[in-house]
All heavy atoms as a GROMACS GRO file, in nm:
protein
  588
    1MET      N    1   0.084  -0.117   0.000
    1MET     CA    2   0.000   0.000   0.000
    1MET      C    3   0.089   0.124   0.000
    1MET      O    4   0.191   0.129   0.066
    1MET     CB    5  -0.092   0.001   0.122
    1MET     CG    6  -0.174   0.127   0.130
    1MET     SD    7  -0.306   0.131   0.252
    1MET     CE    8  -0.231   0.080   0.401
    2THR      N    9   0.048   0.224  -0.075
    2THR     CA   10   0.119   0.351  -0.083
    2THR      C   11   0.029   0.461  -0.030
    2THR      O   12  -0.090   0.465  -0.062
    2THR     CB   13   0.156   0.382  -0.230
    2THR    OG1   14   0.239   0.276  -0.279
    2THR    CG2   15   0.229   0.513  -0.242
    3VAL      N   16   0.087   0.550   0.049
    3VAL     CA   17   0.015   0.666   0.102
    3VAL      C   18   0.095   0.790   0.064
    3VAL      O   19   0.215   0.798   0.091
    3VAL     CB   20  -0.002   0.658   0.254
    3VAL    CG1   21  -0.073   0.782   0.307
    3VAL    CG2   22  -0.080   0.533   0.293
    4ALA      N   23   0.029   0.886   0.000
    4ALA     CA   24   0.093   1.012  -0.038
    4ALA      C   25   0.004   1.126   0.008
    4ALA      O   26  -0.119   1.118  -0.002
    4ALA     CB   27   0.113   1.018  -0.188
    5THR      N   28   0.066   1.231   0.059
    5THR     CA   29  -0.010   1.347   0.106
    5THR      C   30   0.028   1.469   0.023
    5THR      O   31   0.146   1.494  -0.002
    5THR     CB   32   0.016   1.373   0.255
    5THR    OG1   33  -0.022   1.256   0.329
    5THR    CG2   34  -0.067   1.492   0.305
    6TYR      N   35  -0.074   1.542  -0.020
    6TYR     CA   36  -0.058   1.660  -0.104
    6TYR      C   37  -0.118   1.780  -0.032
    6TYR      O   38  -0.211   1.766   0.048
    6TYR     CB   39  -0.130   1.641  -0.237
    6TYR     CG   40  -0.079   1.523  -0.315
    6TYR    CD1   41  -0.131   1.395  -0.294
    6TYR    CD2   42   0.023   1.538  -0.408
    6TYR    CE1   43  -0.083   1.286  -0.364
    6TYR    CE2   44   0.072   1.428  -0.479
    6TYR     CZ   45   0.018   1.303  -0.455
    6TYR     OH   46   0.066   1.195  -0.524
    7GLN      N   47  -0.068   1.898  -0.065
    7GLN     CA   48  -0.122   2.023  -0.012
    7GLN      C   49  -0.210   2.086  -0.119
    7GLN      O   50  -0.165   2.105  -0.232
    7GLN     CB   51  -0.008   2.119   0.026
    7GLN     CG   52  -0.054   2.248   0.090
    7GLN     CD   53  -0.117   2.225   0.227
    7GLN    OE1   54  -0.071   2.142   0.303
    7GLN    NE2   55  -0.223   2.296   0.255
    8VAL      N   56  -0.335   2.119  -0.084
    8VAL     CA   57  -0.428   2.179  -0.178
    8VAL      C   58  -0.467   2.316  -0.127
    8VAL      O   59  -0.504   2.332  -0.010
    8VAL     CB   60  -0.553   2.090  -0.197
    8VAL    CG1   61  -0.657   2.159  -0.284
    8VAL    CG2   62  -0.514   1.956  -0.258
    9ASP      N   63  -0.459   2.416  -0.214
    9ASP     CA   64  -0.495   2.553  -0.178
    9ASP      C   65  -0.636   2.586  -0.226
    9ASP      O   66  -0.679   2.537  -0.331
    9ASP     CB   67  -0.397   2.652  -0.241
    9ASP     CG   68  -0.259   2.646  -0.180
    9ASP    OD1   69  -0.247   2.599  -0.065
    9ASP    OD2   70  -0.164   2.691  -0.246
   10GLY      N   71  -0.705   2.668  -0.149
   10GLY     CA   72  -0.834   2.723  -0.191
   10GLY      C   73  -0.957   2.658  -0.132
   10GLY      O   74  -1.067   2.708  -0.152
   11MET      N   75  -0.943   2.551  -0.057
   11MET     CA   76  -1.061   2.486   0.002
   11MET      C   77  -1.106   2.566   0.124
   11MET      O   78  -1.023   2.600   0.209
   11MET     CB   79  -1.030   2.342   0.042
   11MET     CG   80  -0.996   2.251  -0.073
   11MET     SD   81  -0.978   2.077  -0.024
   11MET     CE   82  -0.842   2.086   0.093
   12THR      N   83  -1.237   2.593   0.132
   12THR     CA   84  -1.288   2.674   0.243
   12THR      C   85  -1.409   2.615   0.314
   12THR      O   86  -1.454   2.671   0.414
   12THR     CB   87  -1.326   2.815   0.193
   12THR    OG1   88  -1.426   2.802   0.091
   12THR    CG2   89  -1.205   2.890   0.138
   13CYS      N   90  -1.465   2.504   0.262
   13CYS     CA   91  -1.587   2.451   0.322
   13CYS      C   92  -1.600   2.301   0.296
   13CYS      O   93  -1.520   2.241   0.225
   13CYS     CB   94  -1.708   2.524   0.266
   13CYS     SG   95  -1.736   2.496   0.090
   14GLY      N   96  -1.706   2.244   0.351
   14GLY     CA   97  -1.733   2.102   0.333
   14GLY      C   98  -1.757   2.064   0.188
   14GLY      O   99  -1.723   1.953   0.145
   15HIS      N  100  -1.817   2.153   0.111
   15HIS     CA  101  -1.840   2.125  -0.031
   15HIS      C  102  -1.706   2.111  -0.102
   15HIS      O  103  -1.691   2.026  -0.191
   15HIS     CB  104  -1.923   2.236  -0.096
   15HIS     CG  105  -1.945   2.211  -0.242
   15HIS    ND1  106  -1.863   2.263  -0.338
   15HIS    CD2  107  -2.038   2.136  -0.307
   15HIS    CE1  108  -1.904   2.222  -0.457
   15HIS    NE2  109  -2.010   2.146  -0.442
   16CYS      N  110  -1.610   2.194  -0.066
   16CYS     CA  111  -1.475   2.186  -0.124
   16CYS      C  112  -1.415   2.048  -0.097
   16CYS      O  113  -1.359   1.985  -0.187
   16CYS     CB  114  -1.383   2.292  -0.063
   16CYS     SG  115  -1.438   2.462  -0.081
   17VAL      N  116  -1.429   2.004   0.026
   17VAL     CA  117  -1.376   1.873   0.066
   17VAL      C  118  -1.442   1.763  -0.017
   17VAL      O  119  -1.375   1.674  -0.070
   17VAL     CB  120  -1.398   1.849   0.217
   17VAL    CG1  121  -1.367   1.704   0.255
   17VAL    CG2  122  -1.313   1.945   0.299
   18SER      N  123  -1.573   1.771  -0.031
   18SER     CA  124  -1.646   1.670  -0.109
   18SER      C  125  -1.602   1.668  -0.254
   18SER      O  126  -1.585   1.560  -0.314
   18SER     CB  127  -1.797   1.696  -0.102
   18SER     OG  128  -1.843   1.680   0.030
   19ALA      N  129  -1.585   1.786  -0.313
   19ALA     CA  130  -1.546   1.795  -0.454
   19ALA      C  131  -1.408   1.734  -0.476
   19ALA      O  132  -1.387   1.657  -0.570
   19ALA     CB  133  -1.549   1.941  -0.501
   20VAL      N  134  -1.312   1.767  -0.390
   20VAL     CA  135  -1.177   1.714  -0.403
   20VAL      C  136  -1.178   1.564  -0.379
   20VAL      O  137  -1.116   1.487  -0.454
   20VAL     CB  138  -1.079   1.787  -0.309
   20VAL    CG1  139  -0.944   1.716  -0.303
   20VAL    CG2  140  -1.061   1.932  -0.352
   21THR      N  141  -1.248   1.519  -0.276
   21THR     CA  142  -1.256   1.376  -0.246
   21THR      C  143  -1.312   1.299  -0.364
   21THR      O  144  -1.259   1.194  -0.403
   21THR     CB  145  -1.342   1.352  -0.120
   21THR    OG1  146  -1.284   1.422  -0.011
   21THR    CG2  147  -1.352   1.204  -0.087
   22GLU      N  148  -1.419   1.350  -0.424
   22GLU     CA  149  -1.483   1.282  -0.536
   22GLU      C  150  -1.391   1.274  -0.657
   22GLU      O  151  -1.375   1.167  -0.717
   22GLU     CB  152  -1.612   1.354  -0.575
   22GLU     CG  153  -1.685   1.289  -0.690
   22GLU     CD  154  -1.814   1.359  -0.727
   22GLU    OE1  155  -1.868   1.435  -0.644
   22GLU    OE2  156  -1.860   1.338  -0.841
   23GLU      N  157  -1.330   1.385  -0.696
   23GLU     CA  158  -1.246   1.386  -0.816
   23GLU      C  159  -1.119   1.304  -0.798
   23GLU      O  160  -1.082   1.227  -0.887
   23GLU     CB  161  -1.211   1.530  -0.856
   23GLU     CG  162  -1.328   1.610  -0.907
   23GLU     CD  163  -1.397   1.549  -1.029
   23GLU    OE1  164  -1.330   1.485  -1.113
   23GLU    OE2  165  -1.519   1.566  -1.042
   24VAL      N  166  -1.052   1.317  -0.684
   24VAL     CA  167  -0.930   1.239  -0.661
   24VAL      C  168  -0.964   1.090  -0.651
   24VAL      O  169  -0.890   1.005  -0.699
   24VAL     CB  170  -0.854   1.289  -0.536
   24VAL    CG1  171  -0.737   1.198  -0.503
   24VAL    CG2  172  -0.805   1.432  -0.559
   25GLY      N  173  -1.080   1.060  -0.594
   25GLY     CA  174  -1.124   0.922  -0.582
   25GLY      C  175  -1.149   0.854  -0.716
   25GLY      O  176  -1.148   0.731  -0.726
   26LYS      N  177  -1.170   0.932  -0.821
   26LYS     CA  178  -1.192   0.879  -0.956
   26LYS      C  179  -1.063   0.839  -1.026
   26LYS      O  180  -1.066   0.771  -1.128
   26LYS     CB  181  -1.264   0.982  -1.043
   26LYS     CG  182  -1.406   1.011  -1.003
   26LYS     CD  183  -1.463   1.118  -1.095
   26LYS     CE  184  -1.603   1.159  -1.055
   26LYS     NZ  185  -1.653   1.268  -1.144
   27VAL      N  186  -0.949   0.885  -0.974
   27VAL     CA  187  -0.820   0.855  -1.038
   27VAL      C  188  -0.793   0.705  -1.031
   27VAL      O  189  -0.807   0.643  -0.925
   27VAL     CB  190  -0.706   0.935  -0.972
   27VAL    CG1  191  -0.570   0.893  -1.026
   27VAL    CG2  192  -0.727   1.084  -0.990
   28SER      N  193  -0.754   0.649  -1.143
   28SER     CA  194  -0.726   0.506  -1.150
   28SER      C  195  -0.618   0.467  -1.050
   28SER      O  196  -0.512   0.530  -1.044
   28SER     CB  197  -0.680   0.470  -1.291
   28SER     OG  198  -0.651   0.333  -1.300
   29GLY      N  199  -0.647   0.364  -0.972
   29GLY     CA  200  -0.552   0.314  -0.873
   29GLY      C  201  -0.572   0.368  -0.733
   29GLY      O  202  -0.522   0.311  -0.637
   30VAL      N  203  -0.646   0.478  -0.719
   30VAL     CA  204  -0.670   0.536  -0.587
   30VAL      C  205  -0.774   0.452  -0.515
   30VAL      O  206  -0.882   0.426  -0.566
   30VAL     CB  207  -0.716   0.684  -0.599
   30VAL    CG1  208  -0.764   0.737  -0.465
   30VAL    CG2  209  -0.603   0.770  -0.654
   31SER      N  210  -0.741   0.411  -0.392
   31SER     CA  211  -0.834   0.330  -0.313
   31SER      C  212  -0.893   0.407  -0.195
   31SER      O  213  -0.991   0.362  -0.136
   31SER     CB  214  -0.764   0.203  -0.263
   31SER     OG  215  -0.652   0.237  -0.185
   32GLY      N  216  -0.835   0.521  -0.162
   32GLY     CA  217  -0.888   0.600  -0.052
   32GLY      C  218  -0.839   0.743  -0.058
   32GLY      O  219  -0.728   0.771  -0.104
   33VAL      N  220  -0.925   0.836  -0.013
   33VAL     CA  221  -0.891   0.978  -0.010
   33VAL      C  222  -0.940   1.036   0.122
   33VAL      O  223  -1.057   1.017   0.158
   33VAL     CB  224  -0.958   1.056  -0.126
   33VAL    CG1  225  -0.918   1.203  -0.122
   33VAL    CG2  226  -0.925   0.994  -0.260
   34GLU      N  227  -0.851   1.104   0.193
   34GLU     CA  228  -0.889   1.176   0.315
   34GLU      C  229  -0.847   1.321   0.298
   34GLU      O  230  -0.732   1.349   0.261
   34GLU     CB  231  -0.820   1.115   0.437
   34GLU     CG  232  -0.869   0.977   0.472
   34GLU     CD  233  -0.802   0.922   0.597
   34GLU    OE1  234  -0.767   1.002   0.687
   34GLU    OE2  235  -0.783   0.800   0.601
   35VAL      N  236  -0.940   1.413   0.323
   35VAL     CA  237  -0.912   1.555   0.308
   35VAL      C  238  -0.928   1.623   0.443
   35VAL      O  239  -1.030   1.607   0.509
   35VAL     CB  240  -1.008   1.619   0.204
   35VAL    CG1  241  -0.980   1.768   0.191
   35VAL    CG2  242  -0.996   1.549   0.070
   36ASP      N  243  -0.827   1.700   0.483
   36ASP     CA  244  -0.832   1.778   0.605
   36ASP      C  245  -0.850   1.924   0.566
   36ASP      O  246  -0.757   1.988   0.515
   36ASP     CB  247  -0.703   1.760   0.685
   36ASP     CG  248  -0.706   1.832   0.818
   36ASP    OD1  249  -0.748   1.950   0.822
   36ASP    OD2  250  -0.667   1.772   0.919
   37LEU      N  251  -0.971   1.977   0.587
   37LEU     CA  252  -1.004   2.113   0.546
   37LEU      C  253  -0.914   2.215   0.616
   37LEU      O  254  -0.865   2.309   0.553
   37LEU     CB  255  -1.150   2.143   0.576
   37LEU     CG  256  -1.199   2.284   0.544
   37LEU    CD1  257  -1.182   2.315   0.396
   37LEU    CD2  258  -1.344   2.300   0.587
   38ALA      N  259  -0.890   2.198   0.744
   38ALA     CA  260  -0.813   2.296   0.821
   38ALA      C  261  -0.671   2.314   0.769
   38ALA      O  262  -0.620   2.426   0.759
   38ALA     CB  263  -0.810   2.257   0.968
   39SER      N  264  -0.607   2.204   0.733
   39SER     CA  265  -0.468   2.211   0.688
   39SER      C  266  -0.454   2.214   0.536
   39SER      O  267  -0.348   2.249   0.484
   39SER     CB  268  -0.388   2.092   0.743
   39SER     OG  269  -0.432   1.972   0.683
   40GLY      N  270  -0.558   2.171   0.465
   40GLY     CA  271  -0.550   2.160   0.320
   40GLY      C  272  -0.482   2.033   0.274
   40GLY      O  273  -0.452   2.016   0.156
   41ALA      N  274  -0.457   1.941   0.367
   41ALA     CA  275  -0.389   1.816   0.333
   41ALA      C  276  -0.486   1.717   0.270
   41ALA      O  277  -0.597   1.698   0.319
   41ALA     CB  278  -0.326   1.755   0.457
   42VAL      N  279  -0.441   1.655   0.162
   42VAL     CA  280  -0.518   1.551   0.096
   42VAL      C  281  -0.431   1.426   0.096
   42VAL      O  282  -0.325   1.423   0.034
   42VAL     CB  283  -0.555   1.590  -0.049
   42VAL    CG1  284  -0.627   1.476  -0.119
   42VAL    CG2  285  -0.640   1.716  -0.049
   43THR      N  286  -0.476   1.323   0.166
   43THR     CA  287  -0.401   1.199   0.177
   43THR      C  288  -0.463   1.096   0.085
   43THR      O  289  -0.583   1.068   0.093
   43THR     CB  290  -0.398   1.150   0.322
   43THR    OG1  291  -0.341   1.252   0.404
   43THR    CG2  292  -0.316   1.023   0.336
   44VAL      N  293  -0.380   1.042  -0.004
   44VAL     CA  294  -0.426   0.949  -0.107
   44VAL      C  295  -0.365   0.812  -0.079
   44VAL      O  296  -0.244   0.798  -0.064
   44VAL     CB  297  -0.383   0.998  -0.247
   44VAL    CG1  298  -0.427   0.898  -0.355
   44VAL    CG2  299  -0.439   1.136  -0.274
   45THR      N  300  -0.450   0.710  -0.073
   45THR     CA  301  -0.406   0.573  -0.052
   45THR      C  302  -0.425   0.495  -0.181
   45THR      O  303  -0.528   0.510  -0.248
   45THR     CB  304  -0.488   0.507   0.061
   45THR    OG1  305  -0.481   0.588   0.178
   45THR    CG2  306  -0.436   0.368   0.093
   46SER      N  307  -0.325   0.413  -0.215
   46SER     CA  308  -0.332   0.335  -0.338
   46SER      C  309  -0.247   0.210  -0.322
   46SER      O  310  -0.161   0.203  -0.235
   46SER     CB  311  -0.283   0.417  -0.457
   46SER     OG  312  -0.152   0.465  -0.434
   47ALA      N  313  -0.273   0.111  -0.407
   47ALA     CA  314  -0.196  -0.013  -0.402
   47ALA      C  315  -0.053   0.009  -0.450
   47ALA      O  316   0.040  -0.054  -0.402
   47ALA     CB  317  -0.264  -0.121  -0.486
   48ALA      N  318  -0.037   0.101  -0.546
   48ALA     CA  319   0.094   0.135  -0.601
   48ALA      C  320   0.100   0.287  -0.615
   48ALA      O  321  -0.005   0.353  -0.615
   48ALA     CB  322   0.112   0.070  -0.738
   49PRO      N  323   0.219   0.344  -0.626
   49PRO     CA  324   0.228   0.490  -0.640
   49PRO      C  325   0.145   0.541  -0.759
   49PRO      O  326   0.141   0.478  -0.865
   49PRO     CB  327   0.377   0.514  -0.664
   49PRO     CG  328   0.444   0.397  -0.599
   49PRO     CD  329   0.351   0.281  -0.623
   50VAL      N  330   0.078   0.655  -0.738
   50VAL     CA  331  -0.002   0.718  -0.842
   50VAL      C  332   0.072   0.843  -0.888
   50VAL      O  333   0.125   0.919  -0.806
   50VAL     CB  334  -0.142   0.757  -0.787
   50VAL    CG1  335  -0.222   0.834  -0.890
   50VAL    CG2  336  -0.218   0.633  -0.744
   51ASP      N  337   0.077   0.866  -1.019
   51ASP     CA  338   0.145   0.981  -1.077
   51ASP      C  339   0.083   1.110  -1.020
   51ASP      O  340  -0.038   1.131  -1.026
   51ASP     CB  341   0.129   0.977  -1.228
   51ASP     CG  342   0.207   1.085  -1.301
   51ASP    OD1  343   0.258   1.179  -1.238
   51ASP    OD2  344   0.216   1.074  -1.425
   52ALA      N  345   0.169   1.196  -0.965
   52ALA     CA  346   0.123   1.322  -0.906
   52ALA      C  347   0.051   1.410  -1.008
   52ALA      O  348  -0.038   1.487  -0.972
   52ALA     CB  349   0.241   1.397  -0.845
   53ALA      N  350   0.084   1.397  -1.136
   53ALA     CA  351   0.016   1.475  -1.239
   53ALA      C  352  -0.132   1.437  -1.248
   53ALA      O  353  -0.217   1.523  -1.276
   53ALA     CB  354   0.084   1.454  -1.375
   54LEU      N  355  -0.164   1.311  -1.223
   54LEU     CA  356  -0.304   1.268  -1.223
   54LEU      C  357  -0.379   1.326  -1.104
   54LEU      O  358  -0.496   1.366  -1.116
   54LEU     CB  359  -0.313   1.115  -1.221
   54LEU     CG  360  -0.255   1.043  -1.343
   54LEU    CD1  361  -0.259   0.892  -1.322
   54LEU    CD2  362  -0.330   1.084  -1.469
   55ILE      N  363  -0.313   1.334  -0.989
   55ILE     CA  364  -0.374   1.394  -0.871
   55ILE      C  365  -0.394   1.543  -0.896
   55ILE      O  366  -0.499   1.600  -0.864
   55ILE     CB  367  -0.288   1.370  -0.745
   55ILE    CG1  368  -0.267   1.219  -0.721
   55ILE    CG2  369  -0.351   1.437  -0.624
   55ILE    CD1  370  -0.394   1.138  -0.702
   56ASP      N  371  -0.293   1.608  -0.954
   56ASP     CA  372  -0.301   1.751  -0.986
   56ASP      C  373  -0.419   1.778  -1.078
   56ASP      O  374  -0.498   1.872  -1.055
   56ASP     CB  375  -0.170   1.795  -1.052
   56ASP     CG  376  -0.163   1.945  -1.076
   56ASP    OD1  377  -0.233   2.022  -1.007
   56ASP    OD2  378  -0.084   1.986  -1.163
   57ALA      N  379  -0.436   1.696  -1.181
   57ALA     CA  380  -0.547   1.714  -1.275
   57ALA      C  381  -0.682   1.696  -1.206
   57ALA      O  382  -0.777   1.770  -1.234
   57ALA     CB  383  -0.532   1.617  -1.392
   58ALA      N  384  -0.692   1.600  -1.116
   58ALA     CA  385  -0.817   1.576  -1.045
   58ALA      C  386  -0.850   1.692  -0.952
   58ALA      O  387  -0.966   1.736  -0.944
   58ALA     CB  388  -0.807   1.446  -0.964
   59VAL      N  389  -0.750   1.744  -0.884
   59VAL     CA  390  -0.770   1.860  -0.795
   59VAL      C  391  -0.814   1.981  -0.878
   59VAL      O  392  -0.906   2.054  -0.838
   59VAL     CB  393  -0.643   1.889  -0.713
   59VAL    CG1  394  -0.651   2.023  -0.642
   59VAL    CG2  395  -0.618   1.777  -0.612
   60ALA      N  396  -0.752   2.000  -0.993
   60ALA     CA  397  -0.789   2.110  -1.082
   60ALA      C  398  -0.932   2.094  -1.132
   60ALA      O  399  -1.008   2.191  -1.141
   60ALA     CB  400  -0.692   2.120  -1.199
   61GLU      N  401  -0.971   1.970  -1.164
   61GLU     CA  402  -1.108   1.942  -1.209
   61GLU      C  403  -1.210   1.979  -1.100
   61GLU      O  404  -1.320   2.023  -1.130
   61GLU     CB  405  -1.121   1.795  -1.247
   61GLU     CG  406  -1.257   1.755  -1.299
   61GLU     CD  407  -1.293   1.817  -1.435
   61GLU    OE1  408  -1.201   1.850  -1.513
   61GLU    OE2  409  -1.413   1.834  -1.459
   62ALA      N  410  -1.169   1.963  -0.975
   62ALA     CA  411  -1.256   1.999  -0.863
   62ALA      C  412  -1.259   2.150  -0.841
   62ALA      O  413  -1.342   2.200  -0.766
   62ALA     CB  414  -1.208   1.929  -0.736
   63GLY      N  415  -1.166   2.222  -0.905
   63GLY     CA  416  -1.165   2.368  -0.896
   63GLY      C  417  -1.063   2.425  -0.800
   63GLY      O  418  -1.072   2.542  -0.762
   64TYR      N  419  -0.964   2.347  -0.765
   64TYR     CA  420  -0.863   2.391  -0.667
   64TYR      C  421  -0.723   2.371  -0.723
   64TYR      O  422  -0.705   2.316  -0.830
   64TYR     CB  423  -0.884   2.316  -0.534
   64TYR     CG  424  -1.025   2.335  -0.487
   64TYR    CD1  425  -1.122   2.240  -0.514
   64TYR    CD2  426  -1.064   2.453  -0.426
   64TYR    CE1  427  -1.254   2.261  -0.479
   64TYR    CE2  428  -1.196   2.475  -0.390
   64TYR     CZ  429  -1.290   2.379  -0.416
   64TYR     OH  430  -1.422   2.400  -0.382
   65GLU      N  431  -0.625   2.417  -0.647
   65GLU     CA  432  -0.487   2.412  -0.694
   65GLU      C  433  -0.403   2.324  -0.604
   65GLU      O  434  -0.404   2.340  -0.481
   65GLU     CB  435  -0.429   2.553  -0.696
   65GLU     CG  436  -0.288   2.559  -0.750
   65GLU     CD  437  -0.236   2.702  -0.757
   65GLU    OE1  438  -0.317   2.796  -0.761
   65GLU    OE2  439  -0.113   2.716  -0.758
   66LEU      N  440  -0.330   2.233  -0.666
   66LEU     CA  441  -0.236   2.149  -0.592
   66LEU      C  442  -0.110   2.232  -0.566
   66LEU      O  443  -0.045   2.276  -0.661
   66LEU     CB  444  -0.204   2.024  -0.673
   66LEU     CG  445  -0.122   1.917  -0.602
   66LEU    CD1  446  -0.206   1.851  -0.492
   66LEU    CD2  447  -0.076   1.813  -0.701
   67ALA      N  448  -0.078   2.253  -0.439
   67ALA     CA  449   0.038   2.334  -0.404
   67ALA      C  450   0.165   2.250  -0.398
   67ALA      O  451   0.275   2.302  -0.403
   67ALA     CB  452   0.016   2.404  -0.270
   68GLY      N  453   0.150   2.118  -0.387
   68GLY     CA  454   0.268   2.032  -0.384
   68GLY      C  455   0.242   1.905  -0.305
   68GLY      O  456   0.138   1.886  -0.244
   69LYS      N  457   0.342   1.821  -0.308
   69LYS     CA  458   0.337   1.696  -0.234
   69LYS      C  459   0.406   1.717  -0.100
   69LYS      O  460   0.513   1.777  -0.094
   69LYS     CB  461   0.406   1.584  -0.313
   69LYS     CG  462   0.390   1.447  -0.254
   69LYS     CD  463   0.445   1.341  -0.348
   69LYS     CE  464   0.428   1.203  -0.288
   69LYS     NZ  465   0.479   1.099  -0.377
   70VAL      N  466   0.347   1.668   0.005
   70VAL     CA  467   0.404   1.681   0.138
   70VAL      C  468   0.495   1.561   0.162
   70VAL      O  469   0.451   1.447   0.148
   70VAL     CB  470   0.293   1.687   0.246
   70VAL    CG1  471   0.353   1.695   0.384
   70VAL    CG2  472   0.199   1.804   0.219
   71GLU      N  473   0.619   1.586   0.194
   71GLU     CA  474   0.712   1.477   0.221
   71GLU      C  475   0.702   1.439   0.368
   71GLU      O  476   0.721   1.523   0.456
   71GLU     CB  477   0.856   1.520   0.189
   71GLU     CG  478   0.878   1.549   0.042
   71GLU     CD  479   0.853   1.430  -0.048
   71GLU    OE1  480   0.882   1.316  -0.008
   71GLU    OE2  481   0.803   1.451  -0.160
   72LEU      N  482   0.669   1.316   0.394
   72LEU     CA  483   0.655   1.266   0.530
   72LEU      C  484   0.769   1.170   0.561
   72LEU      O  485   0.816   1.099   0.473
   72LEU     CB  486   0.522   1.194   0.548
   72LEU     CG  487   0.396   1.276   0.522
   72LEU    CD1  488   0.273   1.188   0.529
   72LEU    CD2  489   0.385   1.390   0.620
   73LEU      N  490   0.810   1.167   0.684
   73LEU     CA  491   0.910   1.069   0.726
   73LEU      C  492   0.846   0.932   0.726
   73LEU      O  493   0.730   0.917   0.764
   73LEU     CB  494   0.961   1.102   0.865
   73LEU     CG  495   1.039   1.233   0.878
   73LEU    CD1  496   1.072   1.259   1.024
   73LEU    CD2  497   1.165   1.228   0.796
   74PRO      N  498   0.917   0.830   0.684
   74PRO     CA  499   0.860   0.695   0.686
   74PRO      C  500   0.830   0.651   0.828
   74PRO      O  501   0.906   0.680   0.920
   74PRO     CB  502   0.968   0.609   0.623
   74PRO     CG  503   1.093   0.689   0.629
   74PRO     CD  504   1.054   0.833   0.638
   75GLN      N  505   0.716   0.588   0.845
   75GLN     CA  506   0.678   0.539   0.976
   75GLN      C  507   0.733   0.399   0.995
   75GLN      O  508   0.715   0.312   0.910
   75GLN     CB  509   0.526   0.538   0.991
   75GLN     CG  510   0.483   0.504   1.131
   75GLN     CD  511   0.333   0.523   1.149
   75GLN    OE1  512   0.262   0.556   1.057
   75GLN    NE2  513   0.286   0.502   1.269
   76VAL      N  514   0.800   0.379   1.107
   76VAL     CA  515   0.858   0.248   1.137
   76VAL      C  516   0.758   0.170   1.219
   76VAL      O  517   0.709   0.218   1.322
   76VAL     CB  518   0.991   0.264   1.214
   76VAL    CG1  519   1.047   0.128   1.249
   76VAL    CG2  520   1.090   0.345   1.132
   77SER      N  521   0.726   0.052   1.176
   77SER     CA  522   0.630  -0.031   1.245
   77SER      C  523   0.674  -0.056   1.390
   77SER      O  524   0.788  -0.089   1.415
   77SER     CB  525   0.616  -0.164   1.173
   77SER     OG  526   0.524  -0.247   1.241
   78GLY      N  527   0.582  -0.034   1.482
   78GLY     CA  528   0.610  -0.059   1.623
   78GLY      C  529   0.672   0.059   1.695
   78GLY      O  530   0.695   0.055   1.814
   79SER      N  531   0.700   0.170   1.622
   79SER     CA  532   0.759   0.285   1.688
   79SER      C  533   0.649   0.367   1.753
   79SER      O  534   0.534   0.360   1.717
   79SER     CB  535   0.838   0.370   1.589
   79SER     OG  536   0.752   0.432   1.496
   80SER      N  537   0.688   0.449   1.846
   80SER     CA  538   0.591   0.536   1.912
   80SER      C  539   0.632   0.681   1.896
   80SER      O  540   0.742   0.710   1.851
   80SER     CB  541   0.581   0.501   2.062
   80SER     OG  542   0.702   0.537   2.125
   81CYS      N  543   0.547   0.770   1.938
   81CYS     CA  544   0.573   0.912   1.919
   81CYS      C  545   0.693   0.959   2.002
   81CYS      O  546   0.762   1.051   1.961
   81CYS     CB  547   0.450   0.995   1.955
   81CYS     SG  548   0.397   0.974   2.126
   82CYS      N  549   0.717   0.899   2.114
   82CYS     CA  550   0.826   0.947   2.199
   82CYS      C  551   0.951   0.859   2.190
   82CYS      O  552   1.052   0.891   2.251
   82CYS     CB  553   0.780   0.957   2.344
   82CYS     SG  554   0.728   0.800   2.414
   83GLY      N  555   0.943   0.751   2.119
   83GLY     CA  556   1.059   0.666   2.099
   83GLY      C  557   1.090   0.571   2.214
   83GLY      O  558   1.172   0.482   2.201
   84SER      N  559   1.022   0.591   2.326
   84SER     CA  560   1.050   0.504   2.441
   84SER      C  561   0.955   0.386   2.449
   84SER      O  562   0.974   0.295   2.528
   84SER     CB  563   1.039   0.585   2.571
   84SER     OG  564   0.904   0.622   2.595
   85GLY      N  565   0.848   0.392   2.370
   85GLY     CA  566   0.749   0.286   2.372
   85GLY      C  567   0.651   0.301   2.487
   85GLY      O  568   0.563   0.218   2.506
   86GLY      N  569   0.666   0.409   2.565
   86GLY     CA  570   0.579   0.426   2.681
   86GLY      C  571   0.459   0.517   2.657
   86GLY      O  572   0.380   0.539   2.746
   87CYS      N  573   0.445   0.571   2.539
   87CYS     CA  574   0.332   0.660   2.511
   87CYS      C  575   0.204   0.580   2.495
   87CYS      O  576   0.206   0.467   2.449
   87CYS     CB  577   0.357   0.738   2.384
   87CYS     SG  578   0.497   0.850   2.395
   88HIS      N  579   0.093   0.641   2.529
   88HIS     CA  580  -0.036   0.573   2.515
   88HIS      C  581  -0.129   0.658   2.436
   88HIS      O  582  -0.165   0.759   2.453
   88HIS     CB  583  -0.097   0.541   2.651
   88HIS     CG  584  -0.009   0.449   2.732
   88HIS    ND1  585   0.001   0.315   2.706
   88HIS    CD2  586   0.076   0.473   2.833
   88HIS    CE1  587   0.086   0.260   2.791
   88HIS    NE2  588   0.133   0.355   2.868
   0.00000   0.00000   0.00000
């Protein structure tokens, strides 16, 4: 499974979230889309990496602008937020 997060500019309401979710969800290979209105983050889940140009086109079709891909640090299985394993 591949997870990629993008920054989208211009979303201001729930309708914006719905439009982006719907259009990005139509991209071939995309299995899940989560949109955070407050941050503008759009997280795309897929079985294999999806070309960012396809995501950009889908966001544009919804009427918004893709500001870029957010680079996240890889998550290590079994790690915790504090590194000591004692967080709950």
